[in-house]
C-alpha positions in Angstrom: 8.4 24.6 17.9 11.0 26.4 15.9 12.1 24.6 12.7 15.7 25.1 12.1 17.2 21.8 11.3 16.2 18.6 9.3 15.7 16.7 12.6 13.3 19.7 13.7 11.4 19.2 10.4 10.9 15.4 10.8 10.0 16.0 14.8 7.3 18.5 13.6 5.8 16.2 11.0 5.8 13.2 13.4 4.4 15.3 16.2 1.0 14.8 14.3 1.0 11.1 15.1 -1.8 10.4 17.5 -1.8 6.9 18.9 -5.3 7.5 20.5 -6.9 8.3 17.1 -9.4 5.6 16.4 -10.5 4.3 12.9 -13.7 6.0 11.8 -16.9 4.4 12.7 -19.1 5.5 9.7 -18.6 6.5 6.2 -19.6 10.0 7.2 -17.0 10.1 10.0 -14.5 8.7 7.5 -15.2 11.5 5.0 -14.0 13.9 7.4 -10.6 12.9 6.4 -11.0 14.2 2.9 -12.8 17.4 4.2 -9.8 18.1 6.4 -7.2 17.5 3.8 -9.3 19.7 1.3 -9.4 22.4 4.0 -5.7 22.2 5.0 -4.7 22.5 1.2 -7.1 25.4 0.8 -5.2 27.3 3.6 -1.9 26.5 1.9 -3.3 28.2 -1.5 -4.8 25.0 -3.1 -1.4 23.8 -4.6 -3.2 20.9 -6.2 -5.4 23.0 -8.4 -4.3 22.7 -12.0 -1.8 20.2 -11.3 -2.1 17.1 -13.6 -2.0 13.9 -11.5 -2.3 10.1 -11.6 -3.5 8.4 -8.4 -2.6 4.9 -7.7 -4.3 2.6 -5.2 -4.1 -1.1 -4.3 -3.1 -3.7 -1.8 0.1 -4.5 -3.3 2.4 -3.4 -6.4 1.0 0.3 -6.0 4.5 1.5 -5.1 6.1 -0.3 -8.1 3.4 0.8 -10.4 3.9 4.4 -9.4 7.7 4.4 -10.1 7.0 2.8 -13.6 4.5 5.4 -14.5 6.8 8.1 -13.2 9.7 6.9 -15.1 7.8 6.7 -18.4 6.4 10.3 -18.0 10.0 11.5 -17.1 11.4 9.6 -20.2 8.7 11.6 -22.2 10.4 14.8 -21.1 8.0 15.9 -18.4 8.9 17.3 -14.9 7.5 14.7 -12.4 6.6 14.7 -8.7 6.4 11.4 -7.0 4.8 10.9 -3.5 5.0 7.3 -1.9 4.8 5.8 1.2 6.0 4.3 3.5 9.8 5.2 3.0 12.6 2.6 3.6 15.4 4.7 4.9 14.8 8.5 4.6 11.5 10.4 4.9 12.8 12.3 1.9 12.2 9.1 -0.3 8.4 10.2 0.1 8.6 13.6 -1.8 10.5 13.3 -5.2 10.7 15.6 -8.3 12.4 14.1 -11.4 13.3 11.0 -9.1 15.4 13.2 -6.9 14.5 13.2 -3.3 13.7 16.5 -1.6 16.8 17.9 -0.1 17.5 18.4 3.7 17.4 22.1 3.3 14.3 22.1 1.0 12.3 20.0 3.6 13.4 22.3 6.3 12.3 25.5 4.5 9.1 23.8 3.2 8.1 22.9 6.7 9.3 26.3 8.2 7.4 28.1 5.7 4.1 26.0 6.2 4.3 25.6 9.9 2.3 28.8 10.7 -0.6 27.7 8.3 -0.6 24.1 9.8 -0.6 25.5 13.4 -3.3 27.9 12.6 -5.5 25.1 11.3 -8.8 24.8 13.3 -9.4 21.2 14.2 -13.2 21.9 14.3 -15.0 20.3 12.6 -12.8 17.9 10.8 -10.2 17.2 13.5 -6.4 17.6 13.9 -4.3 16.8 10.7 -2.5 13.5 10.9 1.3 13.1 10.2 0.1 11.7 6.7 -2.1 14.6 5.9 0.7 17.1 6.7 3.4 15.1 4.6 0.8 15.0 1.6 0.1 18.6 1.9 4.0 19.3 2.1 4.6 17.2 -1.1 1.9 19.0 -3.2 3.1 22.5 -2.1 6.8 21.4 -2.9 5.5 20.2 -6.3 3.8 23.4 -7.1 7.0 25.3 -6.1 9.1 23.2 -8.3 6.7 23.6 -11.1 5.9 19.9 -11.7 4.1 19.1 -14.7 2.4 15.9 -13.6 2.6 14.2 -10.3 2.2 10.5 -9.5 0.4 9.9 -6.1 0.5 6.7 -4.1 -2.7 6.2 -1.8 -1.8 5.7 1.6 -4.6 3.4 3.0 -7.8 2.4 1.0 -8.6 5.2 -1.4 -12.3 6.3 -0.8 -11.4 8.2 2.4 -7.5 8.7 1.8 -6.0 12.2 1.5 -5.8 11.7 -2.4 -9.6 11.9 -2.3 -9.2 15.6 -2.9 -7.5 15.1 -6.2 -9.1 14.6 -9.6 -6.5 12.8 -11.5 -5.9 12.3 -15.2 -6.2 8.5 -14.8 -7.2 6.4 -11.6 -4.9 3.4 -11.4 -5.6 0.2 -9.3 -3.1 -2.5 -8.6 -3.7 -5.9 -7.1 -6.3 -6.0 -4.3 -6.0 -8.7 -1.4 -6.6 -8.9 2.4 -4.8 -6.2 4.3 -5.8 -3.6 7.0 -9.2 -5.6 7.3 -9.9 -3.8 10.8 -10.1 -0.5 8.9 -11.1 -1.4 5.3 -13.6 -4.2 6.1 -13.3 -7.9 6.4 -14.4 -9.1 3.1 -12.5 -8.5 -0.5 -15.5 -6.7 -1.5 -15.3 -4.3 1.4 -11.6 -3.8 0.6 -12.2 -3.1 -3.1 -15.2 -0.8 -2.3 -12.7 1.5 -0.4 -10.0 1.2 -3.1 -12.8 2.0 -5.9 -13.1 5.4 -4.3 -10.3 6.8 -6.5 -12.4 6.3 -9.7 -13.9 9.6 -10.4 -16.6 10.7 -13.0 -15.4 11.1 -16.5 -11.8 10.0 -15.5 -10.5 6.8 -17.2 -9.7 4.0 -14.7 -7.4 1.0 -15.1 -7.0 -2.1 -12.9 -5.2 -5.5 -13.0 -7.4 -8.5 -13.3 -8.8 -8.8 -9.9 -10.4 -11.7 -8.0 -14.3 -11.9 -8.9 -15.3 -10.2 -5.8 -13.1 -7.2 -6.2 -13.5 -7.0 -10.0 -17.5 -6.5 -9.7 -17.0 -4.0 -7.1 -14.8 -1.9 -9.3 -17.0 -2.5 -12.5 -20.1 -1.2 -10.4 -18.3 1.9 -9.1 -17.2 2.7 -12.5 -20.8 2.4 -14.0 -22.1 4.5 -10.9 -19.9 7.5 -11.3 -19.6 7.4 -15.1 -16.0 6.4 -15.8 -14.5 4.0 -18.4 -12.9 1.1 -16.8 -9.8 -0.7 -18.5 -8.3 -3.9 -17.5 -4.6 -4.6 -17.9 -4.8 -8.1 -19.2 -1.9 -10.2 -20.5 -2.8 -9.9 -24.1 -3.5 -6.1 -24.0 -5.5 -3.2 -22.5 -9.1 -4.3 -22.6 -11.7 -1.3 -22.6 -15.3 -0.8 -22.6 -15.4 -1.1 -26.4 -12.2 -2.4 -27.6 -9.0 -4.3 -26.9 -5.6 -2.5 -27.6 -2.3 -4.2 -27.9 0.6 -2.9 -25.6 3.1 -0.6 -27.9 6.0 -2.5 -26.3 6.5 -5.7 -24.2 5.5 -4.6 -20.8 8.3 -6.2 -18.7 10.0 -4.1 -16.3 13.9 -4.6 -16.6 14.9 -3.5 -13.2 12.1 -4.9 -11.1 12.5 -8.5 -10.7 9.9 -11.2 -9.8 7.1 -12.5 -11.9 4.6 -10.4 -10.1 6.2 -7.2 -11.3 4.9 -8.1 -14.8 1.4 -7.4 -13.8 2.5 -4.2 -12.5 4.4 -3.5 -15.7 1.2 -4.2 -17.8 -0.9 -2.0 -15.4 1.8 1.0 -15.8 1.9 0.5 -19.5 -1.9 0.6 -19.7 -2.0 3.8 -17.6 0.7 5.4 -20.0 -1.6 4.4 -22.9 -4.7 6.2 -21.3 -2.5 9.3 -20.5 -1.2 9.2 -24.0 -4.9 9.5 -25.3 -5.2 12.8 -23.3 -2.4 14.4 -25.1 0.7 13.5 -22.9 3.8 12.7 -25.0 3.9 9.1 -24.1 5.1 7.3 -27.1 6.4 3.8 -27.3 10.0 5.0 -26.8 9.2 6.8 -23.6 7.3 4.0 -22.3 10.1 1.5 -23.1 12.6 3.6 -21.4 10.5 3.9 -18.4 10.2 0.1 -18.2 14.0 -0.2 -18.7 15.2 2.1 -15.9 12.5 2.2 -13.2 13.8 1.0 -9.7 12.2 0.2 -6.5 14.3 -1.3 -3.8 13.2 -3.7 -1.2 11.0 -5.7 -3.6 12.5 -9.0 -4.8 15.8 -7.2 -4.4 18.5 -9.6 -4.7 21.8 -8.5 -3.0 24.8 -10.6 -4.6 27.0 -12.4 -2.3 27.9 -15.9 -1.1 25.3 -16.6 -0.3 23.1 -14.0 -1.8 20.3 -12.2 0.1 17.0 -11.7 -1.2 15.0 -8.7 0.4 11.3 -8.4 -0.3 8.5 -6.4 1.6 5.8 -9.1 1.3 3.5 -8.4 4.3 0.2 -10.2 3.6 -0.7 -13.7 2.6 -1.1 -12.9 -1.2 2.2 -11.2 -1.5 3.9 -13.9 0.3 2.5 -16.4 -2.0 3.6 -14.5 -4.9 7.1 -14.1 -3.4 7.3 -18.0 -2.8 6.1 -18.6 -6.3 9.0 -16.2 -7.7 11.6 -17.8 -5.6 10.7 -21.3 -6.8 10.6 -20.3 -10.5 13.3 -17.6 -10.9 16.0 -18.5 -8.6 18.4 -21.3 -8.2 19.7 -22.3 -4.8 20.3 -25.3 -2.7 18.7 -24.5 0.6 16.6 -21.5 1.6 17.2 -19.8 4.9 14.4 -17.5 5.8 14.8 -14.2 8.1 11.1 -13.2 8.9 9.8 -10.3 10.8 6.1 -9.0 10.7 4.0 -6.2 12.1 1.1 -6.9 14.6 -1.7 -5.6 12.3 -0.9 -8.1 9.6 -2.3 -11.5 8.8 0.9 -13.5 10.3 -0.8 -16.9 9.9 -1.2 -16.4 6.1 2.2 -15.0 5.6 3.7 -17.9 7.6 1.7 -20.5 5.8 3.0 -19.3 2.4 6.7 -18.7 3.1 7.9 -20.8 6.2 7.1 -24.4 4.6 9.7 -23.8 1.8 12.5 -22.7 4.3 15.3 -25.1 5.4 15.8 -23.0 8.5 13.9 -19.8 9.9 15.3 -17.0 11.9 12.6 -14.9 13.5 13.5 -11.3 14.0 11.6 -7.8 14.4 12.2 -4.1 13.4 12.3 -1.3 15.8 8.7 -0.1 14.7 6.3 0.1 17.5 3.9 -2.3 15.4 6.6 -5.0 15.2 5.1 -8.4 16.5 7.0 -10.2 19.3 9.2 -12.7 18.3 7.7 -15.5 20.5 4.2 -14.8 18.9 5.8 -15.2 15.4 7.6 -18.4 16.4 4.5 -20.0 17.8 2.6 -19.5 14.6 5.7 -20.7 12.5 6.4 -23.9 14.5 3.7 -26.1 12.9 5.1 -25.3 9.5 8.7 -25.8 10.1 11.0 -28.4 8.4 14.2 -27.1 9.8 15.6 -25.4 12.8 14.0 -22.1 14.3 16.2 -19.4 15.8 15.0 -16.0 17.4 17.2 -13.0 16.9 15.6 -9.6 18.1 18.3 -7.3 16.3 18.4 -7.3 12.5 22.3 -7.4 12.3 22.2 -10.6 14.5 19.4 -12.3 12.4 21.5 -11.8 9.4 24.6 -13.2 11.0 22.8 -16.2 12.2 21.2 -16.8 8.8 24.8 -16.5 7.2 26.0 -19.0 9.7 23.3 -21.4 8.8 23.7 -20.9 5.0 26.3 -22.5 2.6 27.5 -20.8 -0.5 25.1 -22.3 -2.6 22.0 -21.4 -0.3 19.8 -18.3 -0.5 18.9 -16.1 2.3 15.5 -14.4 2.2 14.4 -11.5 4.5 10.6 -10.8 4.4 7.4 -10.2 6.3 7.4 -6.3 6.6 8.8 -3.3 4.9 10.2 -2.0 8.4 12.2 -5.3 8.5 13.2 -4.8 4.9 14.4 -1.4 5.7 16.4 -2.6 8.7 18.2 -5.3 6.6 19.0 -2.9 3.8 20.6 -0.6 6.4 22.5 -3.5 7.9 23.9 -4.5 4.4 24.8 -1.0 3.8 22.3 -0.2 1.0 20.0 2.4 2.8 20.1 5.8 1.3 21.7 8.5 3.6 19.1 10.4 5.6 
């Protein structure tokens, strides 16, 4: 297909979605993902070779951690690349240099230029590239073309078999691990942690937040196995194999609200400390500037108004628990009106159990994403936890209108359950970036 417009570029990237693609049935089969991306990048000239990177995995908080680290590196005067997913409003959010999204024209030119290479890629023996593979390869090629000095890369799913597995970073960073994508990553926390631990590389310092015991032991075992120093970003400082280091500044992000962001702040500061040890110019001033300026919409994002609207992408039980705790301790309001929409592949029971009991009224909605859960199913799960009225509103605009009709000026509306619902709510509220 000829690529002449921005929509052409998007259509081409999304043409690699394969709804029939099944999860790998064995570690050897899963490793084909890494081999495939490595072969694709080699065909593109190995843009990752010589590029300094930081790789961030985890279940929750990895996006926030990425933008905090990127802001610190940028404040230090470095030319930064940022790769994250999913996006909220525009695909261009995924590929940024100096925290500026790739332009429409640049994405068109990049995709047009690399299309012949991608189309010529032999699917044997590794399989056809996925949409994520193609986007990741485009991002690295763009970073190379823009002379990026260091790129911060968010792992897509898991870690051991993710596209980022082709990268040997300067630091491996692991945010909070909890239950999510269990059908792919495994049913236990140890299984999930084992997959995330795959980003730990030999001789590369790794850093994690304090994890549940089952996950913590897996990370420690992996670090010993591959020969990597593992640091823990504790409340009191960075705890390493042989020492404990105080944070050079208070690790509290100014623009990222919610108590759970303090954990991400400590992780990002700890990562910056490890990068500083490797010669990057990350002094206390740059770290403080990054903490003060980093922004990441859709995460405990309070939109002023009467009533105000809180938007948060909590999409598993642990994140819903942290959201509920932050609402109780950090916000003042009379009644909570909850707008809830989830995806089919999430633990809806856990999300509902954490957030619905504190709501005075609930509006069930859904995004337009194919994985969005049916309203009736979410409503059936929510009903045993209700302490107020329940309303169904298939469209986000209508859901927000109904929530406003239920709320008084001293109340709080909270939209949560899925990043896709959050994206739709931000668009309905006029906050979405132009695509």
